[in-house]
C-alpha positions, 0 to 999 in steps of 0.5 A: 584140560588136555591129556598129553599122553594120549593123542587118541581120538584127536582131529588130524587135520585141525592139528595139521591147520595148525602146523600149517598156519604157526609155521607159516606165521613165522616165515618158516618153509615145509622144508626148514620145518622138516629139517628142524624136526628130522623128518622128510619134508613130505612127512611135514606136508603130510602132517599138515594135510591131516593125513599122518598122526603125530605122536606125543614125542613128535608134538613136543618137538613141533611145540619147541621148534614152532616156538608155542606150547603143546596146548596150542595144537590141542586145545580148541580155538577160541572165535576170533572176532577180529584178525587181519587174516591173509591166506597163506600158502607155501608159495606166497607168505605175505608180511601182513599174513605173517603179522596176523598169525603171530598175532593170532597166535599171541592172542591163544597164549593171552587167553590161556593165560587169562584162564589160568588166573580165572581157574587159580581163583584169581581173576574173573571174566567180566560181561562183554558190553554188547550193543543192543542195536544193529549198526549199518552206517556210520551215524550208527557206529557213531551212536554206539560209541556214545552209547558206550561212553554214556554206559561208562559215564565217560561223557566226552572227557578224554579216555585216560587209559584204553586198558582200564576201559577196555577192561570195564566193557569186558576185554582184558587187553595185552600190548605185544611187541609184535608187528601188525595191528591187533586182534580179539576174541570172545570166548565164552564169557572171557573177551580178549584183545592184543595190540602191537606195540609198535607205531606211535601212541595214537595209532595203538589207542585206536588199534585197541578201540577198534578191537574193542569195537568187534567186542561191542558191536559183534560181527557177521558171526554174531550181531547184524553188523555188516551183513550185507558188507564187505569186510573191508566195510565192517572195518570201515564202520568198526575204525569209526566207532573207535574214533568216535569213541576216542574223540567225541565229534561234539567236542568241536561243536563249540567250533563254529568254523575254521576261523574259530579254530587254530592249529594250535587248538586242534593240536590241544584237541589232538594231545588231550584225547591222545589221538592221532593227527589224522583222527583228530582231523577226521572228526574235526570234518564230522562235527562240520568244521572246515575246510581247514587250511592246508597249512594246519593239516600238513606236515603232521605236528611233531612228537615235541609238539605234542608233549609240548601240549601236555605240558610234558606229562609222561603218558604211560598207557599202552606204552610202558604198562603191557597188561590190563590193570585186574590182571596185573593185580591178579598176577600179584596176587597169585605170587604172593599166595604162592600159586605161581612162581616168581619166574612165572609171575614176571612171565605173565606181566609181560615185560612190565615188571623185571624180577628184580622189581619183585620183594625178596620175599617171594612165596610169603602171602602179603595179603591180610 
């Protein structure tokens, strides 16, 4: 744990970089941060450059203005395996860059919460499911996805809950209302990911599967994946893994040709596996089905068509459910035992419950 009473021996350049990335992630200029801090802009520039020290009071003010805990500036960062990073400067700040940085901040905060639950003895980190062979092309990525399904005994059945699947593979997922796609990290034995709630359900599930791919397959820092490929090439391989994980191409093997299919059958498959229309068509093509009539592929099916194909059964995954099941259980046990407050319990559930959802006897241990 960090000792906020002393700043001796701190790496000021690392703290400065975190200040810069956090400020840029909020879309705030150096001048705006300086005004909020009551400092001259040149002082903020020196802090970010690591040439000016920050005392505990200033660090507290930075924490308040930038809306992050003090630990964000002082604790070591986890190894971020996947984060759609874009270089940011004071002159050019892109929307994608800000989204990436905010997801990175959310990921670090999520990992601190997981660590708290682990330290309280309510949660255990799970060993990461790591694919034992290099992945250097699309076919190898698909084989890796089939391996994961085999390890988790899924067969070719639809994934009911991506949160549960990721958890079983060693990655605790948080669904956040931030914009963007997702980010994931592995810090020691603790695997975690954040996935944006924005976008349609198919996209959210694909993002969760993609972040799991970073954990299972690794990247250039942890395995042979994409050593000789560009970042875009590595991301493409992980997208291939994610697509095969969500919807195995073997599902289409009973469909010998486009004549044996129908748009309704494709829609049924997409609805059952809860995949986007584009991913469904991609996997059909991988299986050798096609070419498909243009009238089938465009326009995309409507939400009503998908729900009708499912019999109008509610689909909660990556929607109203925000945290991994084991984490939700750990939070509730910590609250029941009086280890965390009622307010902290609600905070750690990230909108999955409200204060009114908790019983009144807050501090009573309800477990046998």
